[in-house]
C-alpha positions as CSV (number, residue, x, y, z in Angstrom):
1,M,-34.0,-1.6,4.7
2,L,-33.0,1.0,2.2
3,K,-34.5,3.6,4.6
4,T,-32.0,2.5,7.8
5,D,-29.2,2.2,5.2
6,R,-29.7,5.9,4.0
7,R,-29.8,7.0,7.4
8,K,-26.4,5.3,8.0
9,L,-24.9,6.8,5.2
10,M,-26.0,10.4,5.5
11,A,-25.1,10.2,9.0
12,L,-21.7,9.1,8.3
13,L,-21.4,11.7,5.6
14,G,-22.1,14.2,8.3
15,G,-19.6,13.2,10.8
16,A,-17.0,13.6,7.5
17,A,-18.2,17.0,6.8
18,A,-18.2,18.0,10.7
19,S,-14.5,16.6,10.6
20,L,-13.6,18.4,7.4
21,I,-14.9,21.7,8.7
22,S,-13.8,21.7,12.3
23,W,-10.3,20.6,11.0
24,P,-9.5,24.0,9.5
25,L,-11.0,25.6,11.9
26,A,-8.3,24.2,14.6
27,V,-5.8,25.4,12.5
28,N,-7.0,28.7,11.9
29,A,-7.7,29.2,15.5
30,Q,-3.9,28.1,16.2
31,S,-2.8,30.0,13.2
32,R,-4.3,33.4,15.2
33,L,-1.9,32.9,17.6
34,P,1.0,35.5,17.7
35,V,4.4,34.4,16.9
36,I,7.6,34.6,18.3
37,G,10.6,34.2,16.2
38,W,13.5,33.0,17.6
39,I,17.0,32.8,16.1
40,N,19.5,30.6,17.9
41,M,22.8,28.7,17.1
42,R,21.6,25.4,18.1
43,P,18.2,23.5,17.6
44,R,15.9,23.9,20.2
45,A,16.2,20.9,22.2
46,R,20.0,21.1,22.6
47,V,19.7,25.0,24.1
48,G,18.5,24.1,27.5
49,A,18.3,27.9,28.8
50,T,15.1,28.4,26.4
51,V,13.4,27.0,29.0
52,G,14.0,30.2,31.0
53,F,12.8,32.3,28.4
54,V,9.3,29.9,28.4
55,D,9.3,30.2,31.9
56,G,9.9,34.0,31.8
57,L,6.6,34.2,29.8
58,R,4.6,31.6,31.7
59,D,5.4,33.4,35.3
60,A,3.9,36.3,33.1
61,G,0.5,34.4,32.5
62,L,1.2,33.0,28.8
63,V,1.4,29.5,28.2
64,E,2.7,28.2,24.9
65,D,0.8,26.9,22.2
66,R,-2.2,28.3,23.9
67,D,-1.3,32.2,23.9
68,F,1.6,32.2,21.4
69,I,3.6,30.0,18.8
70,I,7.5,29.7,19.1
71,D,9.2,29.3,15.4
72,Y,12.5,28.0,16.1
73,R,15.2,28.6,13.6
74,S,18.8,27.2,14.1
75,A,21.8,28.3,12.6
76,D,24.0,25.0,13.5
77,E,26.9,26.7,14.3
78,Q,27.4,28.3,11.0
79,Y,27.4,32.5,11.5
80,D,26.4,33.4,8.0
81,R,23.2,31.3,7.9
82,L,22.2,34.1,11.0
83,P,20.9,36.9,8.2
84,G,19.1,34.4,6.2
85,L,17.2,32.8,9.3
86,A,16.3,36.3,10.6
87,A,15.0,37.5,6.8
88,E,12.8,34.4,7.0
89,L,11.3,35.1,10.3
90,V,10.3,39.0,9.0
91,Q,8.7,37.4,5.6
92,R,6.6,35.1,8.4
93,R,5.5,38.7,10.5
94,V,6.6,37.5,13.4
95,S,5.1,39.3,16.4
96,V,8.4,39.5,18.0
97,L,12.1,38.4,17.1
98,A,13.9,37.0,19.8
99,A,17.8,36.7,19.3
100,P,19.2,36.1,22.6
101,G,22.5,34.8,22.7
102,G,25.4,37.5,21.5
103,M,26.0,40.4,19.2
104,A,26.1,38.4,16.2
105,L,22.4,37.5,16.5
106,A,21.1,40.8,17.4
107,A,23.0,42.1,14.4
108,A,21.0,40.3,12.3
109,A,17.7,40.8,13.5
110,K,18.5,44.6,13.7
111,D,19.8,44.2,10.1
112,A,16.5,42.2,9.0
113,T,14.0,44.5,10.4
114,S,13.2,48.1,11.9
115,T,9.5,47.6,12.8
116,I,9.1,44.1,14.4
117,P,9.9,44.4,17.6
118,I,13.3,42.6,18.7
119,L,14.6,40.6,22.1
120,F,18.7,40.4,22.5
121,M,20.5,39.2,25.2
122,I,24.2,40.1,25.2
123,G,27.5,40.3,27.4
124,S,28.2,43.3,25.8
125,D,27.4,47.4,26.4
126,P,24.4,47.8,23.4
127,V,24.6,51.4,23.5
128,E,28.7,51.0,22.9
129,L,27.8,48.4,20.4
130,G,24.7,50.8,18.3
131,L,21.9,48.6,19.1
132,V,20.5,51.2,21.2
133,K,20.2,54.8,22.0
134,S,20.2,54.4,26.0
135,F,19.8,52.0,28.6
136,S,16.8,53.7,29.9
137,R,14.9,54.5,26.9
138,P,16.9,52.0,23.4
139,G,14.5,54.5,21.3
140,V,14.4,51.8,18.5
141,N,12.4,48.5,17.9
142,L,15.2,47.0,20.1
143,T,15.5,46.0,23.6
144,G,16.8,43.0,25.8
145,V,18.9,41.8,28.7
146,A,22.8,43.1,28.8
147,Y,24.3,41.1,31.2
148,F,28.0,42.3,30.9
149,N,29.8,39.0,31.6
150,V,32.3,40.7,29.3
151,E,32.9,44.1,31.1
152,V,33.1,41.4,34.4
153,A,36.1,39.5,32.6
154,A,38.5,41.2,34.1
155,K,37.1,40.3,37.8
156,R,36.8,37.0,36.5
157,L,40.9,36.6,35.4
158,E,41.8,38.2,38.8
159,L,40.1,35.1,40.4
160,L,41.5,32.6,38.5
161,H,44.6,34.3,39.2
162,K,44.3,34.1,42.8
163,L,43.8,30.4,42.3
164,V,47.2,30.0,40.5
165,P,49.4,33.1,41.9
166,E,52.3,31.8,40.4
167,A,50.8,31.8,36.7
168,K,52.2,34.2,34.2
169,S,50.7,33.5,31.3
170,I,47.0,33.1,29.8
171,A,45.2,32.4,26.9
172,L,41.8,33.7,25.6
173,L,39.2,32.0,23.6
174,V,36.9,33.9,21.4
175,Q,34.3,33.6,18.7
176,Q,35.8,35.1,15.3
177,G,32.4,35.1,14.0
178,N,31.7,37.9,16.8
179,P,33.8,40.5,15.9
180,L,32.3,43.0,18.1
181,E,31.9,41.5,21.0
182,A,35.5,39.5,20.9
183,R,36.8,43.0,20.2
184,V,35.9,44.1,23.7
185,Q,36.6,41.0,25.4
186,V,40.5,41.1,24.0
187,R,40.3,44.7,24.8
188,N,39.2,44.1,28.4
189,A,41.1,40.9,28.9
190,E,44.6,42.9,27.6
191,A,44.2,45.6,30.4
192,A,43.7,43.1,33.1
193,A,46.6,41.0,32.1
194,K,48.4,43.7,32.0
195,L,47.6,44.7,35.9
196,L,48.6,41.1,36.6
197,G,51.9,41.1,34.9
198,M,50.6,38.1,32.9
199,R,51.3,37.6,29.2
200,L,48.1,36.7,27.0
201,R,47.4,34.8,24.2
202,V,44.5,35.1,21.9
203,F,43.0,32.4,20.0
204,E,40.3,32.9,17.7
205,V,37.6,30.1,17.1
206,S,34.8,29.6,14.8
207,S,34.0,25.5,15.4
208,P,33.7,22.9,17.6
209,S,37.0,21.6,16.2
210,D,38.7,24.8,16.6
211,L,38.4,24.4,20.5
212,D,40.4,21.2,20.4
213,D,43.2,22.8,18.2
214,A,43.2,25.4,20.8
215,F,43.8,23.8,24.0
216,A,46.2,21.7,22.0
217,A,48.3,24.9,21.1
218,V,47.5,25.8,24.7
219,A,49.8,22.7,26.2
220,Q,52.7,23.2,23.3
221,E,53.1,26.8,24.3
222,Q,53.0,26.2,27.9
223,I,50.3,28.5,28.4
224,A,49.3,28.3,32.1
225,L,45.5,29.3,32.1
226,V,42.7,29.4,29.8
227,H,40.4,32.1,29.8
228,I,37.1,31.4,27.9
229,G,35.2,34.1,26.2
230,V,31.5,35.0,26.1
231,D,29.5,33.5,23.2
232,G,27.1,30.8,22.3
233,L,29.4,28.5,20.9
234,F,31.2,28.1,24.2
235,G,27.8,27.7,25.8
236,N,26.9,25.1,23.7
237,N,30.0,23.3,23.9
238,R,30.4,23.1,27.5
239,G,31.0,19.4,27.8
240,R,33.7,19.6,25.4
241,L,35.4,22.4,27.0
242,I,35.3,20.9,30.3
243,G,36.7,17.9,29.0
244,L,39.4,19.5,27.2
245,A,41.0,21.4,30.3
246,A,41.1,18.1,32.1
247,R,42.7,16.3,29.6
248,Y,45.2,19.2,29.4
249,R,45.1,19.9,33.1
250,V,44.8,23.2,32.4
251,P,43.0,25.7,35.2
252,T,40.5,27.5,33.0
253,S,37.5,30.2,33.9
254,Y,33.8,30.3,32.3
255,P,31.5,33.0,31.8
256,W,28.6,30.8,33.5
257,R,27.5,28.8,36.5
258,E,26.7,25.9,34.1
259,F,30.3,25.4,33.5
260,T,31.4,24.8,37.2
261,A,28.0,23.0,37.9
262,E,29.4,20.4,35.4
263,G,32.9,20.2,36.3
264,G,34.7,23.2,35.3
265,L,37.1,24.9,37.7
266,M,35.1,28.0,38.2
267,N,32.9,31.1,36.6
268,Y,32.1,34.9,37.7
269,G,29.3,36.3,36.3
270,A,25.4,36.7,35.6
271,D,22.8,33.4,36.2
272,I,22.3,32.8,32.5
273,R,19.0,31.1,33.2
274,E,17.8,34.1,35.0
275,Q,18.7,36.1,31.9
276,F,17.0,34.2,29.5
277,H,13.8,34.2,32.0
278,Q,13.9,38.2,32.0
279,V,13.8,38.3,27.7
280,G,11.1,35.7,28.1
281,S,9.2,38.4,30.3
282,Y,10.1,41.4,28.0
283,A,8.4,38.8,25.0
284,A,5.4,38.8,27.2
285,R,5.0,42.4,27.5
286,I,5.5,43.2,24.0
287,L,2.5,40.7,23.5
288,R,0.3,42.8,25.4
289,G,1.1,46.0,23.4
290,E,4.1,48.1,25.2
291,N,6.7,49.3,22.7
292,P,10.5,47.8,23.2
293,A,11.4,51.9,22.1
294,D,10.3,52.5,26.1
295,M,11.2,49.2,27.9
296,P,14.7,49.9,29.9
297,V,17.2,47.5,29.3
298,R,17.6,45.3,32.2
299,R,21.0,44.5,33.7
300,P,21.7,41.6,36.5
301,T,21.4,42.7,40.1
302,K,23.7,40.1,41.0
303,L,27.0,38.8,40.1
304,A,28.2,35.3,41.5
305,F,31.4,33.6,41.7
306,A,30.9,30.0,41.9
307,L,34.0,27.4,42.5
308,N,34.4,23.6,42.1
309,L,36.5,22.4,44.8
310,K,37.0,19.0,43.4
311,T,37.9,20.1,40.1
312,A,40.6,22.7,41.7
313,R,42.1,19.7,43.4
314,S,42.1,17.5,40.9
315,L,44.5,20.2,39.2
316,G,46.5,20.2,42.6
317,I,45.3,23.6,43.6
318,E,44.2,24.3,47.2
319,P,42.2,27.3,47.2
320,S,43.2,29.7,50.1
321,P,40.6,30.0,52.9
322,M,40.1,33.6,51.8
323,L,39.4,32.9,48.6
324,L,37.2,30.1,49.6
325,S,35.3,33.0,51.5
326,L,34.7,35.4,48.4
327,A,33.1,32.1,46.5
328,D,28.9,32.5,46.5
329,E,29.3,28.8,46.0
330,V,31.4,26.0,46.2
331,I,30.5,22.6,44.4
332,E,32.2,19.4,46.1
């Protein structure tokens, strides 16, 4: 009887010991996976485009939690937190630092490290903004995607004006916390508005509540049109912006298709999810040993004009057959 109890006790202790040994091994195995540090303005669960990034890695043969880990840090819409988040990821010695979503994120990452590979995704010219030396050979530890939604803003404004040709004034919303890209957007919009004979009013916003104030001012000043700038703040508050445009019944153009699909009037530009996918594919290449200094900055191969016909008609706008023929997608 005593021998039997002793055997049971030894078996029990042996199983416990095995568990104690195997658990640290499992943790250590995962900790040896390369870590992609990611900084964004919102929590991961609220940034749908992140899926495109992970898909880009998966299509390159790398699966999250099997081949790499993502350490996701959110600034919670506070731009002044970005430098600290980037520094934390650098201290963790991540394999790649992904900062897609605008110049402010890319700049915070660049200031934090000159050695860890950085991936950006911006709507402006990265050479003009000082991120890289050239498109073909960045020459530094940064590369990524420049989808030029800032540069195509003039075309987007022109299409909006074609929808409402009698309009004489337009408001531009830019992100105050992203001054470099905001400056480019204002410059381009001023030039386009001048060609169209329109008065431009610029609103600098820095928080979701500022969006309400801007639209209220648009209504008070009787500004005919609204042009939403390129920034993560706007992409992260699509529903709010679409609702405000509907509430104040002001024709509004947006930078990305997601707005139009969810009830916004129109957009013209690159497919934002496809750009995240491109960043993901670059992350896979870097994890496999490529040098970002030699990886050309990617640019979109297609720009598309999408128009929500139902929203247009709710605003009393009946697009001309010519304008409808220009649209790559008409949502009814």
